[in-house]
C-alpha positions in Angstrom: -13.7 10.1 5.2 -11.1 8.2 7.3 -10.8 8.9 11.0 -8.2 7.0 12.9 -8.5 7.3 16.7 -5.9 6.1 19.2 -5.3 2.8 17.3 -2.9 0.6 19.3 -1.5 -2.9 18.8 0.3 -4.6 21.6 2.5 -7.6 21.3 3.0 -8.6 24.9 4.2 -5.5 26.7 5.5 -3.8 23.5 3.3 -1.4 21.5 3.9 -2.1 17.8 1.5 0.7 17.0 1.0 3.2 19.8 -2.1 5.5 19.9 -2.0 6.4 16.3 -4.6 9.1 15.3 -5.1 11.1 12.1 -7.9 12.1 9.8 -8.1 12.0 6.0 -10.8 13.7 4.0 -11.2 13.1 0.3 -9.2 10.8 -2.1 -5.7 11.7 -0.9 -2.5 9.8 -1.6 -1.0 9.3 1.9 2.5 8.0 2.4 3.6 6.4 5.6 7.4 6.5 6.1 9.7 5.2 8.8 12.3 2.7 9.6 11.7 -1.1 9.6 9.8 -1.9 12.8 8.2 1.5 13.1 4.7 0.0 12.9 3.8 0.9 9.3 2.9 -2.6 8.1 1.1 -3.5 11.4 -1.1 -0.4 11.0 -2.0 -1.3 7.4 -2.8 -4.9 8.4 -5.2 -3.5 11.1 -6.9 -1.3 8.5 -7.4 -4.4 6.3 -8.5 -6.5 9.2 -5.6 -9.0 8.7 -4.4 -8.1 12.3 -6.7 -7.2 15.2 -6.1 -3.9 17.1 -5.7 -4.0 20.8 -7.9 -0.9 21.1 -8.9 2.2 19.2 -11.2 3.0 16.3 -10.8 3.3 12.5 -13.9 5.1 11.3 -14.6 5.0 7.6 -17.6 7.0 6.5 -19.0 6.7 10.1 -18.4 3.0 10.5 -15.8 1.6 12.9 -14.3 -1.1 10.7 -12.4 -2.5 13.7 -15.7 -3.5 15.3 -16.8 -5.5 12.2 -17.0 -9.3 12.5 -17.7 -12.2 10.1 -19.3 -11.4 6.8 -19.2 -7.6 7.6 -15.4 -7.8 8.1 -15.0 -9.7 4.8 -17.2 -7.2 3.0 -14.9 -4.4 4.4 -11.8 -6.2 3.1 -13.3 -6.1 -0.4 -13.6 -2.4 -0.1 -10.1 -2.0 1.3 -7.7 -3.7 -1.2 -4.2 -4.7 -0.1 -1.1 -4.7 -2.3 1.9 -6.5 -0.8 5.7 -6.1 -1.2 5.9 -9.7 -2.4 2.9 -9.5 -4.7 0.9 -12.5 -3.0 -0.1 -13.9 -6.4 -0.6 -17.5 -7.4 2.6 -18.2 -9.5 1.4 -21.1 -11.6 -2.0 -19.5 -12.4 -2.4 -17.3 -15.5 -2.4 -13.5 -15.1 -6.1 -13.0 -15.9 -7.2 -15.6 -13.3 -5.0 -13.9 -10.7 -6.8 -10.6 -11.4 -10.2 -12.3 -11.3 -9.4 -13.6 -7.8 -9.9 -10.1 -6.6 -13.6 -10.9 -6.5 -13.4 -14.4 -5.1 -15.5 -13.5 -2.1 -18.4 -12.7 -4.4 -18.3 -16.1 -6.1 -19.8 -19.4 -5.0 -17.6 -22.3 -4.0 -18.6 -24.3 -7.1 -17.8 -21.5 -9.5 -14.4 -21.0 -7.8 -13.5 -24.8 -8.0 -14.2 -24.9 -11.7 -12.7 -21.5 -12.4 -16.0 -20.3 -14.0 -16.2 -16.5 -14.6 -18.9 -14.5 -16.3 -17.9 -12.9 -19.6 -18.4 -9.4 -18.1 -15.9 -10.1 -15.3 -13.3 -11.4 -17.8 -13.7 -8.4 -20.0 -13.3 -6.1 -17.0 -10.2 -7.9 -15.9 -8.7 -7.5 -19.4 -9.6 -3.8 -19.5 -7.8 -3.3 -16.1 -4.7 -5.1 -17.4 -4.8 -3.0 -20.5 -5.0 0.2 -18.4 -1.9 -0.9 -16.6 -0.1 -1.7 -19.9 0.1 -5.5 -19.5 -3.0 -6.9 -21.3 -0.7 -9.0 -23.5 0.4 -10.9 -20.4 -3.1 -12.1 -19.6 -2.7 -15.7 -20.7 0.8 -16.2 -19.3 1.7 -17.8 -16.0 2.3 -15.1 -13.4 5.7 -16.7 -12.4 6.9 -15.9 -16.0 6.6 -12.2 -15.5 9.1 -9.7 -14.1 8.8 -8.3 -10.6 7.4 -5.0 -11.9 4.9 -6.8 -14.1 3.8 -9.0 -11.2 3.2 -5.9 -9.0 1.0 -4.4 -11.7 -1.0 -7.7 -11.8 -1.4 -7.3 -8.0 -2.6 -3.7 -8.6 -5.0 -5.0 -11.2 -6.4 -7.6 -8.8 -6.9 -4.8 -6.2 -8.8 -2.7 -8.8 -11.0 -5.7 -9.7 -12.4 -5.3 -6.2 -13.5 -1.8 -7.0 -12.3 -0.6 -3.5 -12.8 2.6 -1.7 -9.3 2.5 -0.3 -6.1 0.9 -1.7 -3.4 0.0 0.9 0.1 -0.6 -0.5 2.6 -2.2 1.9 6.1 -1.4 0.6 4.9 -1.8 -3.0 8.3 -1.0 -4.6 10.8 -2.3 -2.0 11.7 -5.3 -4.1 11.8 -3.6 -7.5 14.5 -1.9 -9.5 14.2 1.9 -9.9 12.6 1.8 -13.4 9.9 -0.7 -12.3 9.4 1.2 -9.1 8.6 4.4 -11.1 6.1 2.5 -13.3 4.3 1.0 -10.2 4.2 4.4 -8.4 3.0 6.2 -11.5 0.2 3.6 -11.8 -0.9 4.1 -8.2 -0.8 7.9 -8.5 -2.9 7.7 -11.7 -5.5 5.5 -10.0 -5.6 8.0 -7.1 -6.1 11.0 -9.4 -8.3 9.5 -12.1 -10.5 7.2 -10.0 -10.7 9.4 -6.9 -9.6 6.4 -4.7 -7.7 7.0 -1.5 -4.3 5.4 -1.5 -2.3 4.8 1.6 1.2 3.5 0.9 4.1 2.5 3.2 7.3 3.8 1.6 11.0 3.7 2.3 12.4 6.6 0.4 12.0 10.3 1.1 12.2 11.1 -2.6 9.3 8.8 -3.4 7.1 10.3 -0.7 7.9 13.8 -1.8 7.1 13.1 -5.5 3.9 11.1 -5.2 2.2 11.9 -1.9 -0.3 14.6 -1.0 0.4 14.0 2.7 3.1 12.2 4.6 2.9 10.5 8.0 6.2 9.7 9.7 6.2 6.9 12.3 8.9 6.0 14.8 8.6 3.2 17.5 4.9 2.8 16.7 4.0 6.5 17.1 3.4 9.3 14.7 6.2 11.8 14.9 5.4 13.8 11.7 2.2 14.6 9.8 2.4 17.1 7.1 2.9 17.9 3.4 5.8 16.6 1.3 7.5 20.0 1.2 7.7 20.0 5.0 10.0 16.9 4.9 13.1 18.7 5.9 16.4 17.1 6.9 15.5 17.9 10.5 12.1 16.1 10.2 13.9 13.2 8.6 16.1 12.9 11.7 13.0 12.9 13.9 11.5 10.0 11.9 14.6 7.9 11.2 17.0 9.0 13.9 20.6 10.1 13.3 21.9 6.5 12.8 24.0 6.6 9.7 23.3 2.9 9.1 19.9 4.0 7.7 21.7 5.6 4.8 21.5 2.5 2.6 17.8 2.1 3.2 17.1 5.8 2.5 18.7 5.7 -0.9 17.6 2.2 -2.1 15.0 1.8 -4.9 15.0 5.6 -5.5 12.9 6.7 -8.4 15.5 7.7 -11.0 14.1 11.1 -12.1 14.9 12.9 -8.8 17.1 11.5 -6.1 18.0 14.9 -4.6 16.0 14.5 -1.4 17.6 11.2 -0.6 21.1 12.5 -1.3 20.5 15.4 1.1 19.4 13.0 3.8 22.2 10.6 3.2 24.7 13.5 3.4 23.1 14.6 6.7 23.4 11.1 8.1 27.1 11.0 7.3 28.0 14.5 8.5 
């Protein structure tokens, strides 16, 4: 169970995240949508302890993860895997080693220095890559892969951690529509088959409607919508994004190719 209570992050006098509160029970796929600067990434970074909160609580199964320090905070990060827009892989390292780095915090310094991995861990990494359809890429340098393949390597690295929660910060923003669909399909499959909670920051309304069980809309650091995908009406979209027609381009970029209807409706509304 995830229970977020009044989580706030101040930068000087400005609240990047302003008293955010919500509860998630069970392995839901939660999408967080909103314009750039709405506080989406800052919130995920607080969940993963990459950024400190100014105040508030994030309770996971009864433990306030914002209160954890030192080894306990690092242990939480292994249970809360993060997937980034720009992949955050080691470009010159082979794919399999990048995946194995998901469990670096469980290895000794000597083992890490000499790149020594137990056979069981190597087999597991290859099995995860096979599940994501890229096992044949295991010996290649990561920099030789396409963007979509690199994002699947990043997902494999996250799965290597065997996390309770997967956080995805704009995981398809830099991908073409076809690779975006492959990556989102992979995350949804992990959510459904593994029973892992997935929380993803997303840009397009269509993607949120298609993949999420629940959608949270943020604007200026605050939650302005919390509901199901079928409640994402044009009026709700205006509350989240505002009526600025300049958002039209962002709303329709990287749309999953199978159904762009929702984004076209919103784009038409912005231009009307």
